[in-house]
Structure formats: C-alpha cells, structure tokens
C-alpha positions as CSV (number, residue, x, y, z in Angstrom):
1,X,-17.3,15.8,-9.1
2,X,-18.4,12.4,-7.8
3,X,-20.0,12.1,-4.9
4,X,-18.3,12.4,-1.9
5,X,-19.1,10.1,1.0
6,X,-22.8,9.9,0.2
7,X,-24.6,6.8,0.0
8,X,-23.0,5.9,-3.9
9,X,-19.8,5.4,-5.3
10,X,-19.1,7.1,-8.5
11,X,-17.9,5.4,-11.6
12,X,-15.3,7.9,-13.5
13,X,-13.8,7.9,-16.5
14,X,-10.4,10.1,-15.8
15,X,-8.8,11.2,-12.7
16,X,-9.8,14.9,-13.9
17,X,-13.2,14.0,-12.8
18,X,-11.8,14.2,-9.2
19,X,-8.8,16.8,-9.3
20,X,-11.0,20.0,-8.2
21,X,-9.6,22.1,-5.2
22,X,-7.6,18.9,-4.5
23,X,-3.9,19.9,-2.6
24,X,-2.3,16.3,-2.7
25,X,-2.2,13.0,-4.5
26,X,-1.3,10.6,-2.7
27,X,-0.5,7.2,-5.5
28,X,0.0,3.5,-4.9
29,X,2.3,1.8,-6.8
30,X,2.2,-1.6,-7.7
31,X,-1.3,-2.7,-10.0
32,X,-1.6,1.2,-10.5
33,X,1.3,2.8,-11.7
34,X,3.2,-0.2,-13.1
35,X,2.6,-4.1,-13.2
36,X,6.0,-5.1,-11.4
37,X,7.6,-5.0,-15.0
38,X,7.1,-2.2,-16.7
39,X,4.9,1.1,-16.1
40,X,1.3,1.8,-17.4
41,X,1.7,4.9,-19.8
42,X,-1.7,6.4,-19.0
43,X,-1.1,6.5,-15.4
44,X,2.0,8.1,-15.8
45,X,0.6,10.7,-17.9
46,X,-2.6,11.2,-14.9
47,X,0.1,11.6,-12.7
48,X,1.8,14.3,-15.0
49,X,-1.2,15.9,-15.6
50,X,-2.5,16.4,-12.0
51,X,1.3,18.1,-11.3
52,X,0.9,20.2,-14.4
53,X,-2.5,21.2,-12.7
54,X,-0.8,22.3,-9.6
55,X,-1.6,19.8,-7.6
56,X,1.2,17.7,-5.7
57,X,1.6,14.3,-5.7
58,X,3.9,11.4,-3.9
59,X,4.4,7.8,-4.3
60,X,3.2,5.8,-1.8
61,X,4.3,2.3,-1.8
62,X,4.0,-1.3,0.6
63,X,7.4,-2.2,-0.8
64,X,9.8,-3.5,1.9
65,X,12.6,-1.5,0.5
66,X,14.4,1.8,1.6
67,X,12.6,4.2,-0.4
68,X,16.2,5.0,-2.6
69,X,15.5,1.3,-4.0
70,X,12.2,2.0,-5.0
71,X,13.4,5.2,-6.6
72,X,15.5,3.7,-8.5
73,X,13.7,1.1,-10.3
74,X,10.9,3.2,-11.3
75,X,13.5,5.0,-13.0
76,X,14.5,1.6,-14.4
77,X,11.2,1.0,-15.2
78,X,11.0,4.3,-17.3
79,X,8.9,6.2,-15.0
80,X,10.2,10.4,-15.6
81,X,12.7,11.2,-13.3
82,X,10.3,14.3,-12.3
83,X,7.3,12.0,-10.5
84,X,9.9,10.3,-8.3
85,X,10.5,13.2,-6.2
86,X,8.7,11.8,-3.3
87,X,8.3,8.3,-2.7
88,X,7.3,7.0,0.7
89,X,7.9,3.2,1.6
90,X,6.5,0.7,4.5
91,X,10.1,-0.8,4.4
92,X,11.4,2.7,5.3
93,X,9.0,3.6,8.2
94,X,9.7,0.2,9.5
95,X,13.2,0.5,9.2
96,X,12.7,3.9,11.6
97,X,11.0,1.7,14.1
98,X,14.2,-0.5,14.2
99,X,16.1,2.6,15.0
100,X,13.7,4.0,17.3
101,X,12.8,0.8,19.8
102,X,15.2,-2.2,18.8
103,X,19.1,-1.1,18.6
104,X,21.6,-4.0,19.8
105,X,18.5,-6.5,19.7
106,X,18.6,-9.8,17.9
107,X,16.5,-9.5,14.7
108,X,15.7,-11.9,12.2
109,X,14.6,-11.3,8.7
110,X,11.8,-13.2,7.0
111,X,12.2,-13.0,3.3
112,X,14.7,-13.5,0.4
113,X,17.9,-12.4,0.2
114,X,17.1,-10.2,-2.7
115,X,15.3,-8.0,0.0
116,X,18.2,-7.8,2.3
117,X,18.8,-4.2,1.6
118,X,16.1,-3.1,3.3
119,X,17.7,-4.4,7.0
120,X,21.2,-3.0,5.7
121,X,22.9,-1.1,8.2
122,X,20.5,-0.9,10.9
123,X,22.1,-1.3,14.6
124,X,21.1,-4.7,15.7
125,X,22.3,-8.3,15.7
126,X,21.0,-10.3,13.0
127,X,20.2,-14.3,13.5
128,X,19.4,-17.0,11.6
129,X,15.9,-18.0,12.9
130,X,13.1,-16.4,14.6
131,X,13.5,-18.8,17.9
132,X,16.7,-16.9,18.3
133,X,15.1,-13.4,17.6
134,X,13.7,-10.4,19.8
135,X,12.1,-8.9,17.1
136,X,11.3,-10.1,13.7
137,X,11.7,-7.8,10.2
138,X,9.3,-9.2,7.5
139,X,9.6,-8.3,4.2
140,X,8.1,-11.2,2.4
141,X,7.6,-15.1,2.7
142,X,10.4,-17.6,3.5
143,X,8.7,-20.7,2.4
144,X,6.3,-21.2,-0.5
145,X,3.1,-21.1,1.2
146,X,1.5,-19.0,4.2
147,X,0.8,-21.8,6.4
148,X,4.2,-23.5,5.9
149,X,5.4,-20.6,7.9
150,X,3.3,-21.7,11.2
151,X,5.7,-24.2,12.9
152,X,8.9,-21.8,12.3
153,X,6.9,-18.8,13.9
154,X,5.5,-20.7,17.0
155,X,8.5,-20.3,19.6
156,X,8.3,-16.3,18.5
157,X,4.7,-16.2,18.4
158,X,5.0,-17.7,22.4
159,X,7.4,-15.4,23.2
160,X,5.2,-12.3,22.0
161,X,8.4,-11.2,19.7
162,X,7.0,-8.1,17.8
163,X,6.8,-9.2,14.2
164,X,7.3,-6.1,12.0
165,X,5.2,-6.3,8.9
166,X,7.8,-4.1,6.2
167,X,5.0,-5.3,3.2
168,X,1.2,-5.0,4.7
169,X,0.1,-6.2,1.0
170,X,-1.3,-9.8,1.5
171,X,-1.3,-10.3,-2.7
172,X,0.3,-8.5,-5.3
173,X,0.1,-9.2,-9.3
174,X,3.3,-9.3,-10.8
175,X,2.5,-9.3,-14.5
176,X,-0.4,-12.1,-14.8
177,X,0.1,-13.9,-12.0
178,X,-0.8,-13.6,-8.4
179,X,1.7,-14.0,-5.3
180,X,1.3,-13.5,-1.4
181,X,3.1,-11.1,0.7
182,X,4.5,-10.4,4.4
183,X,0.7,-9.4,5.0
184,X,-0.6,-12.9,4.7
185,X,1.8,-14.3,7.1
186,X,1.6,-11.5,9.7
187,X,-2.2,-12.2,9.4
188,X,-1.2,-16.0,10.5
189,X,1.1,-15.0,12.8
190,X,-1.9,-13.0,14.7
191,X,-3.8,-15.8,14.7
192,X,-0.9,-17.5,16.3
193,X,-1.0,-15.1,19.3
194,X,1.9,-13.1,18.1
195,X,2.1,-9.5,18.0
196,X,2.3,-7.5,14.6
197,X,3.3,-4.0,13.7
198,X,2.1,-3.0,10.6
199,X,3.6,0.0,8.3
200,X,2.7,1.3,5.4
201,X,-1.0,1.0,4.5
202,X,-3.8,1.0,5.8
203,X,-2.3,3.0,9.0
204,X,-3.3,6.4,9.2
205,X,0.5,7.4,10.2
206,X,1.8,6.1,6.7
207,X,-0.8,8.4,4.6
208,X,-0.4,11.0,6.9
209,X,3.5,10.9,6.4
210,X,3.1,11.8,3.0
211,X,1.4,15.6,3.7
212,X,5.0,16.0,5.7
213,X,6.8,14.4,2.6
214,X,5.9,17.3,0.3
215,X,6.1,19.7,2.9
216,X,1.4,20.6,3.2
217,X,0.7,21.5,6.8
218,X,-0.7,18.7,9.1
219,X,-3.8,20.7,9.2
220,X,-4.3,20.4,5.1
221,X,-8.3,19.2,5.3
222,X,-8.7,16.0,4.6
223,X,-11.0,16.3,1.5
224,X,-8.2,17.8,-0.5
225,X,-6.1,14.9,-0.1
226,X,-6.9,12.0,-2.5
227,X,-5.6,8.4,-1.9
228,X,-5.7,6.3,-5.3
229,X,-4.7,2.3,-5.2
230,X,-6.0,-0.8,-5.9
231,X,-6.7,-2.9,-2.6
232,X,-9.4,-1.8,-0.6
233,X,-7.7,-3.6,2.4
234,X,-4.7,-1.4,2.0
235,X,-5.1,1.8,-0.2
236,X,-8.5,2.5,0.5
237,X,-8.9,1.6,4.2
238,X,-5.9,3.8,4.6
239,X,-7.7,6.4,3.1
240,X,-10.7,5.8,5.4
241,X,-8.2,5.9,8.6
242,X,-6.7,9.1,8.0
243,X,-9.8,10.9,6.5
244,X,-9.1,11.1,2.9
245,X,-10.8,10.7,0.1
246,X,-10.2,7.3,-2.0
247,X,-10.0,6.6,-5.6
248,X,-10.5,3.0,-6.2
249,X,-8.7,1.3,-9.5
250,X,-10.8,-1.8,-9.8
251,X,-8.8,-3.3,-12.5
252,X,-5.6,-4.2,-10.6
253,X,-6.0,-6.8,-7.7
254,X,-10.1,-7.0,-8.2
255,X,-10.2,-7.0,-11.8
256,X,-12.4,-10.0,-11.8
257,X,-14.5,-8.1,-10.0
258,X,-15.1,-5.0,-12.3
259,X,-17.5,-6.4,-14.7
260,X,-20.1,-7.1,-12.3
261,X,-19.6,-3.6,-10.6
262,X,-20.6,-2.2,-14.2
263,X,-23.6,-4.3,-13.9
264,X,-24.7,-2.7,-11.0
265,X,-24.1,0.9,-11.8
266,X,-27.0,3.1,-12.8
267,X,-26.2,6.7,-14.3
268,X,-22.6,6.4,-13.3
269,X,-23.3,5.4,-9.6
270,X,-23.2,2.5,-7.7
271,X,-25.1,2.1,-4.3
272,X,-22.9,1.5,-1.3
273,X,-24.5,-1.5,-0.3
274,X,-24.2,-3.0,-3.7
275,X,-20.6,-2.2,-3.7
276,X,-20.5,-4.2,-0.3
277,X,-22.3,-7.1,-1.5
278,X,-19.9,-7.3,-4.1
279,X,-16.3,-6.8,-2.4
280,X,-17.5,-7.6,0.9
281,X,-19.6,-5.6,3.9
282,X,-16.0,-5.1,5.9
283,X,-14.4,-3.2,3.1
284,X,-13.9,0.2,3.2
285,X,-15.8,1.7,0.6
286,X,-14.2,4.3,-1.8
287,X,-15.3,7.4,-3.1
288,X,-14.7,6.7,-6.5
289,X,-13.9,4.2,-9.0
290,X,-12.1,3.9,-12.5
291,X,-10.7,0.0,-13.8
292,X,-7.4,2.1,-14.6
293,X,-5.8,5.2,-13.8
294,X,-5.8,7.8,-16.7
295,X,-6.7,11.6,-16.7
C-alpha cells in the first residue's frame, strides 16, 4: 500500500496496489480512460477489476455536457455498458445552477454549436452576445485564442455578470494534439474582474456529489475514496479539497514530465519536495503516481 499523506509520493505499477479498504473510486475520463477518440484497454480492465473486487466506481468528467451525452459517447467508443451506470459531469452540475439561480434570465452560451445540447431546455432566454447577458454559460472557446476573448467579454466583466464555467479544464489532449478549454477563458475573465463560478473538478462539491450518485453514506471516510486523474490542477486538487486520496496518471497532460519523475525516485518513492519542484509548489500532491491506468 502506498504511503498515504506522508513525506513521499509512491510510484506504483498497478491500481490493485491501492485498492485495500477502498469503498469508491472516482475516475476521470479524458486522458485516463480515453484520448477523445478511443478507450484505453488497460484502463477499462482496471475499472472492471476494481468492480469485481467489490469497489464501487463512478466517472467524474469536466465535460461541459449532460451526463446522458457523455454516457452515449463512452458507449460509442467501446467502453462496456456495465461501467457507464454512474457518470457525473461538470456540464450537468452547471445546468443545475441555472435552474436554481437564473430562471427567466438572459443567458449567453460561450462555446461552439456542437455544445448546444448543454443549454437545451433550460428556463432562460438565450442572447447573442455577452454584453446582453445576465449570465454566461461557458462550455468552450468562442475564438481560437484565449486572449481574443478579452474585448468580447469586457462589458460583461465590468457588469460582474456571473460566468458559469461548465468545463474547468485549462487544456486537454485529443489524440496527440493539445487544446485549450473553457477553464482558460475563465482564468482570463477573473483577471478582468469578472465573477466566475466553477463546476466540476477541483470543487469539493463535484467529488462529494459522486458519493450520493452511487448511494454511499456521506460520512464515508475520505481514505476509503480514491480520485484517479491526470490533472494536478483539477483532479488532484479536487481530491485534496474533498479530503480523498489521489492517484495521479502522469502519462496524460504531464506526460513529458514523467521520465523526470522516474529519475527522482528512490525505491519507488519520490519526496514531496522533489515532486513539487518538478510540477510546481502550488500544485496538489497526490498519494501515488502511475504512467497509465492499469490493474
């Protein structure tokens, strides 16, 4: 069993090394279970094996889509139906906020037409520019570069229009290509003085909602819950915020740093100080690291 919360981070070879006394695994999707095009067979096997060992699992995605869409996408890619029963998305959580706080308001959707199902059937009036909006619902970028949004959002930021970030990821890999996400625009909006409301990881609320999703008691101890993800800024920070254990998949967003991490290891352990020196002192520190998710 890896050192939980000590002075080192364990480099492990398989998920089974962390499954002792676990009740729930919360697993990220993009970069851990698939690359946006096809699923990773070893990761699918790992989640299947965890379930066979009696551990409940739920997928938690920062996808700015309803959970039904994400579930359908997983099935289309070839993820087994038996693993898709529990899915929580940042898009779904943001939709809930609109229903709670912005009924009848003017909403601007920031993102492409392909994301429009995320705002479908919401009780709002859609407008064509942020300057007309009472609330901005962000699923992705409107323009190719983040900085290009500055002028487009200036009026809304001045008026303190709430910016609902339905995808808090800053970047994502699609195959071998790296794309910026709505989280990067939200960061820009914050620097402009705007109000951002984040949904999905790294909020503790997003992770704790997974407990309710699978029907576990809210009093389940944090060390019996494991968050698996490839982002220190969202997945591991979310695990820290919720008080859960974290397994960092270094072969995703941070794939270039993984060989350097191996160089710093001694007997399968890396000192927390060494980890922070490589990835940044302000980044959340996981309990353990793998290159790719496998059993």
